[in-house]
N, C-alpha and C positions, 0 to 999 in steps of 0.2 A: 314090285315093291308093295308091301301091305299098306292097309289103311292107317295103321298105327305108326309104321315108319313114315308115310308120306305127312301125318299129323306132326310127328316130332321134327321133320324136316323143315315143315313151314312155321311151326311154333316160334314166336318171337322169343327172344333170350330174356331169361329172368334175371333180374337185378340179384347181385349177392345178398345173402341174408343179413350179414352184418354192416352192409351200405347204410349210411345214417339216411333216415326218410326226410324229405324236406317238410318245413313247417306249412301248414295249410295258410292260405291268405284268410279263410274264415276263422281260424284259431288266433291269428296275428291280430286281426281286428277286433275280436273279442277281449283278448289281453289289453291291446291299448284302450278300450272303452270301460272295461270292468275294473281293471287296477285303479283308475282315478275315482271310479264311483265306488269302490270299497274303501279307498281313502277318505273319500268326502262321507260316507256312512258312518266310518270311525269317529270321524269328528263331529258327526251330528249325534251319536250316542253318546259321546262325552258330553256334548253341550246339553243334550236332554238330560244327563244325570245330575249335571251342575244346576240346570234350571230346576229341576225336581227338587234338590236339596236346598235351593234358594226359596222356593215357594213354601216348603215345608217349614223352614227357618222363619219366613214371614207370619206363617199363620201361629205357631206356637210362640213366636216373640209377642203378638198381641195378647194372647192368653197369659203370656209372663207379665206384659204391661198390665193388664187388668187386675193381676194378683198382686203387683206391687200398689196399684191404686187403692185397691180394696184394703190391703193392709195399712197402708199409710193413713186411710181414714178412720182406722180403729187406733191409732196412736193417740194419748191423751197425757196431761200433767196430772201427776197424783203423787201426794207424800213428798213433794220437791223433787219428783224425778219423773222422767218419761216413763209411760206405762202403756203396754198392748195387751189389748183384749183379741187375741188371734181368733178370727172367725174360720171355722173349719171347710167353707167353701172356698177360701182364698187359696189354700193348697189343693184342695180335690180337683180344681179345675185343671191343674197341670197333670194329676194322676190319671193317665188314661188305662184303657185295657192292658196296655204294654206294660203296667206295673212300675212306672217310674218312681224313683225316690226323689223327694223334694226335701230342700232345704232353705231354711230363712235364718236372717239376722238383723235386729235393730241396733243401728250404731249411733250415738249421739255426737254432737258436734265437736267433741274432743277425740273422735275416733275410737272411743271405747264401747265396745259391745255391751248393750242394755240387757238383751235378751235373745233367745233363738236357739235351734237346736245343732248350730255349729258356728265357728267362726269363719266368715268368708270374705274374701278380698274385694276390694272396690274394682268395678268394671271397668273403671276409667283409669286405673293404674296398673302396673304390670304385676304379674303373679306374685303373691306374698307380700305386697306393699300395702299400705295404708294410707289415706290422705289425712291432712292435718287441719286444724281450724281454719287456718287462712286459705287452705285450698277449697274447702267446703263453703266459703263464704258467698262465692258467687256462683253455687250450684243449685240453688233452689229451684225444684221443679224440673230438674234436667233428668232425662233417661238416658242409660248406657247399657248396652248388652254386649257379650264377649264370652268366647268358647275357653274354657280352661280346664286343666288337667288337676283333679284335686283328690288326694289320697288314692291314686292308681285308677281314678274314674274319670271319663270324659263328660264334663257339665256343661250347661249353659247357663250364665249368670247374667242376671239383670239388676241393674242398680238404680234407685230414684232418690235424689235429694230433693228434700222438701223443708217444710216448716210448720210448726203449729200455729193454727188460726187463733184469731181472739180479737178482743176491744180493749179500749183504755191502754194505761200505761203499765200493767203489769208486765214484769221482765219476762215471765214464761211464756208471755204470748209471743210468737215468732221464733220460738226456741228450733233451731236446726238439727235435722237428724237425718239419717240415710237407711232406707229400707234395700236389703239385698235379699234376694230370692235365687236359687239355683235348682236345676232338676237335671238327671240323666237324660240319655239321648234315645232312649228306646222308642218312645212315640214319635219323635222327629224322623229316626231312621226307618220306621215302620211307615210313616207318610211318604217319605222320600222313596222308598221301594215301591208303594203303590203308584206314584205319580209316575215313577220311571216305567213301570210295568205297562201303563197306559200309553205313554209316548213309545215305548218300544213296539208296542201292536201297532201302532200307526206307522212308525218307521218300517218296520218290516212289510206291512202292505205296499208301502210307496217303494220299497226296494224290490219287492216281487214285480209290482207295476214296471218299474225302470228296467229290470231284468228282461221282461218279457218283450217291451219296447226296444230294447237294444237288439235282442235276438231276432227279432220280425224286420227290424230295421237294416240290420247286416245283412240278412238273408234276401230282402228286396234290394238293398244295394248292389249285392253280388249277383242278381238274378240275370243281368246281361251277359255277366261273364259265363253264367251257367249256359245260356244260351248260345254263346259262342262256342263253347266247349262242346255243345251237344252237336251244332251244326256240323263243327270240323270232324267229331268222331262219326258222324252218319253220313259223311260224304263218300263218295265211290272213291277208292284209293287211286283210280286212275284217272280222275278228274283234276283238271288244275284250274278250273274256271274259277272267275273271282267270286270272294265272299259277298252275298247280297243281305245284309242285316242293317237293322237301324239300330245303333247303339249310342251310348253317351259320349260325349266329346272325348273323354280319357280312353275310352276302348275304340273310339273312332280311328285314333292314331294307331292303335295296334292292329286294326282291321287294315287300315291302309298299308301299314307293313308287311303283313302277311299277303296282301294282295300283290304287293311289289315282288316279294319272293315268290308267289305262284307265276308271276309274270316272267321273272327271271329262269324259273324252272321250265315253263312253256318254251322259252327260247332254247334252254337247253337241251330239252327232251326233242325238240324240233331239228336241233343241230345234230345230236345223237342218232335221230332217225334218219337224217340225210346222210350221216358218216356210215351208218350200218349198209342203209342201200346203196351208198357208193361203193363200201367194201365188199358186199356181196358182189356187186356188179363186176368189181376188179377181179375178184377170186373165181368168180363163174366162167370168166372169158378164158383163163389160161386152163382151167379144168376142162373146159368144153374142146379146148384146142389139143389137150392130151389125149382125150377121148378119140377125136377125130384121127390125129395121126395113129393111134393104136389100130382103129379100125382099117384105116387105109393100108397099113404094114401087114394086117393079116389077110388082106385081099391080095398082096403081092408074092410071088414065088421067087424072086430076085432077091438073093441075099444082100445085094448092094442097095437095093431099095429098103429092106429091113434096116442096114445101118444108117442111112439117112433119115429113116423116120425116128431112128433111136436117138440120133442126135439132135433132131428138132425136140424130141420128147425131154431129152436133157436140159436142153437150154429153156423150154418152157418151164419144167421143174425147178430151175435155178431162179427164174424169174419169179415163180410164184412163191418160192422160199423167201427170196429177197422181199417180195412184197408183204408177205406175213411177218416177217421180222420188222418193216416199217409200220405196219399196222400196230404190232404190239409195241413199239417205241411210243409212237404217238398215243396210245390209250395210257401207258404209264406217265408219260409226260402231262396229259390232262387230268390226272388224279392227284389231288393235291395232299391225299392222305398217305400215300406211299412215296413221297419224295424222299430220296436217300440226303442225307446231311452232306452240307460241302464242308471241305477239308483244305488246307492249304495245297496247292500243286504248283510245281514249276513249269510253266508254259512252254519254254524252249525245249525241254526234254521230251515233253509230250507231243510237241509240233514234229520233232525231227522222227519221232517213233512212227507216229502217223504217216508222214510224207514218206518214209522209207517203205512202209508196207503197200503203199499205192504207186510206187515208183515203176516198178517192172510192169505191172498191168497198164499203165499209161504209155511206158516206153513201147511196147508191143502194139499198141494202138496208134502209135505215131502222135502223141501228146508230150510236149516238152514241160516236164512238172519239175519247178523250181522251189526254192526255199531261201528267204532273206530274213535273217534275224539281226536286229541292231546290236552293236557290240557291246553297248552299255548296259543292255538287259539280259546278255546271254548268260544262261545260268543262274539268273537272279530276277526271272520274270514271274513272282509269285501272286497268286490270285486264289480266293476261295472258290472251290468248284468241286465237280465230280467228272473224275478222269474220263470215264467210260462215254459219258455223255458229249463231253468237248470233242473226243475223238470222232463219235459218231457225227456230231456236227461237221468237222472238217471232212470226214469220208463223204458224207452228202454233198457238201459243196463242190469237192472234186469230180465227183460222179456226175453231177449235173453239169458242170463246164465240159466235161468230155461227152456227154451225151447230146449236148447242144452245138457240137462242132466246134469246139475251141480247139485250138493247135498248140497254144502256149498258156500253161496256169502257173502262177505263181503264189505261193504261200507266204505272208509277210507277218512278221511279229515285230512290233514298235513300241515306243511310249509316245503318247501325245503331247505336244508342247504348245500348240495352238489350235483354236477351234477351226475346222476346215469350213470350206463355203457349204452353206445349206441352201435350203429353198426345194425346188421340185424334184433334187436329186436324192434327198433324204426321206427316207421312209419313216424314221422314227427321229427322235430328238438326235443330233450329232454328237461329236466328240466332246469331251472334257478335259481340259490339260490335267495331265498327272495319269491318266487311266491308260491300261495297255489296249493297244489295238491289234487285234488278230484278223487278218484280211486274206481272202481267197480272190484273185484276179484273173481273169481270162481275157482272151481277145476274140470272143465269140460274137455273135449277133446283138447281145444284150437284149434288156427288157426296156420297152417304152415308159416313159416316167408315170403315164395314167394307168398301166398294169402292174406297177411294183407292188401296190398293196394286194392285189388281186392274188397274186403268185403265193403269197403266203398262206392262202387258204387250203385245207385240205383237198385233193382230187382235182386241182385247178393245173391245167397243163398250158405252157406258154407254148405259142405257135413258132414253127421254125421256118416260116417261108422265105426267110431272107438268109437262111444258111449259106454260107460260102461253098461254092462247090468244091473247092479244093480240100475242104475240111473231111477227114477221114474218121468217123466214129467208129467205136470199137465194134468189130464183127466176130462172128464165129469162124469156125475152121473153113467153111463152106464160102466165107466171103458175103455172106447177106447178113443183114443187120439183125441182132438179136431180139427178142421179145423185150428184153429189160431195157433197150433203148428207147423205147416208146416211153417209158416211165410211167408212173401211177399219180404223179402229181402231189407226192406226199415229201419229198425231199425238202424243200424250203419250210413246210408247215412244220416239219420236226426241228429244222433249225431254229425257227421262231419260238417255238415251245423251249428249247434248250435255252435260248437267250432269256426267255421271262425267268426261267427258274433260276438262272445265274444274276438276275438283277443287271443285266447287260443291256445296252442300247444296241439296236441292230439297225445299220444304215444299207442301202442299196443305191449304187450309182454308178454311172457309167465309167469304165476305165479311162477312156479317151473321150472327153466331152465334147471336142470339136475333131471327129476324125478326117484324115485327108481323103481326097478322091478314091474311092473304091476300097478303102478301109473301114472294117466295122469298129463300132463304139465299145465293144465289150462290156463287162460287167464286173464290178468289185463289190463283194459282200463283206461286211466287217463286223465284228465283235467289239464293241468298247466294254473292257472289262475292269471291274474294279481291283486295283492292287492292294496287297496286304504284306506285313512283314513276313520273314521265313520263320518257321516255328522253331522253339529253342531246340526241341530234340530230333531235329531232323539230320539225318546221316545221309541222305541220298536226295538228288533233286527233286523227286516225286515222292517223298515220304509223306505219310497221311498221319504221323503221330503229333497230334495236337489238341488242345481242349478247344472244345465247341463253345462259339459264342451265341448271340441272338439269331434266331431263325436256324439253329443248328450250324452256323458259319463258325469255322475255327479262327477267322481272324477277320 
């Protein structure tokens, strides 16, 4: 293999280009912080504009007030009527560089205009209305300002209600009148823009400072996460040691979760290494036996010796193939990513088929293999499962019973109606009423209660020191025990894995808890399976056509 091929073979898979990229935490935090700041900045800009406009109005209203007072001081009584000698400065103070237009009007107590360059409304009345004599009676010396629209122009109007000064009983003294002055808003708008620009510069500086603080703050807040990411990336891929970092409280919880995951991975790797070592040892032994038999056969000249060696080699090869199949089954059961979906199965048909395939072999070995199915569930025992896994579990239990000296093996299928006795005989939680119970019972030497959990581990062999001498385990044609009868300690481990995949309870108990003198306790291994209704489209007891439910189950 070339270097390029090696690189391509080890390169990690690339995600599809059209896959949606996840949003980074940094951008998400910036969004949650900057969006409120942007909304607040908008409100501050609006408030700054309103404040600038209000300040400009106050400044110009004072000029307007000064103009009204100046004009009012020039009003006199002459020739039986009010007379105004308008000073130019009174209007020029309102005419700034913005070239505003200024209008004025002198109105007597009857609301009639005496003089002026236009007729203006009263600032206290609505646009287009004028005050009467009674209304003006109590307004002497009062000021009022209002924005009006006049002849298509926006004006700021000011009104001063006052009276002539004087002494004595002359009726003209105290004559009431109103001075009305209005000007366009060019100057006010220019001053508003100038004040607003000044506020805008200050707000922009504050916004830039706030943005820098947010950016730096978010980066500093995410710095521990960056350190954690760097520590994980820089680790040796083969290392499963715990992470040693000082992190904030929120990330400490994540670190503890990662360390717990690494701890579980260490245990899994240790189990895998032990499994690989045991598997290598189990495979190396029969392969070495094959090599030894072949070498001995090559040294012999007698054809009968060759025939005997070939028989031994054939038995060893069969045992090796059986062991390899068991290892593959155990590997598939321990891989959660390749578990097949469960579909409705009719157990009575499946059990009959499995027992019939093993009957002749057990009969030749002198083992009485029987089957008992409760009449109420015959052809009606439905459960969600995988047919080949349940068949393999039954086959392993029958083979184990035969290998360990059983003379009678009985497969039983029934429905549980009461919870059986539990205690030291039960490996797991015992039966629940309503479940289907699939049991394999034998009259062999059994397993002591303290070892029943151990035999569920891979490569754990149960001692047969108390095997009955009358038991005749299966043997080859020459009458000697075959290599496969020694077993590899995988049968019950496979059964346990299949039970877990089917969410079934597995129990190991003595067939005869109180055996008579000279009798053996035997062993009963039971599956407690969940029942389910038959599929609607089922046309045969073992039909698999049904819709899948949670976890891929069909019922």
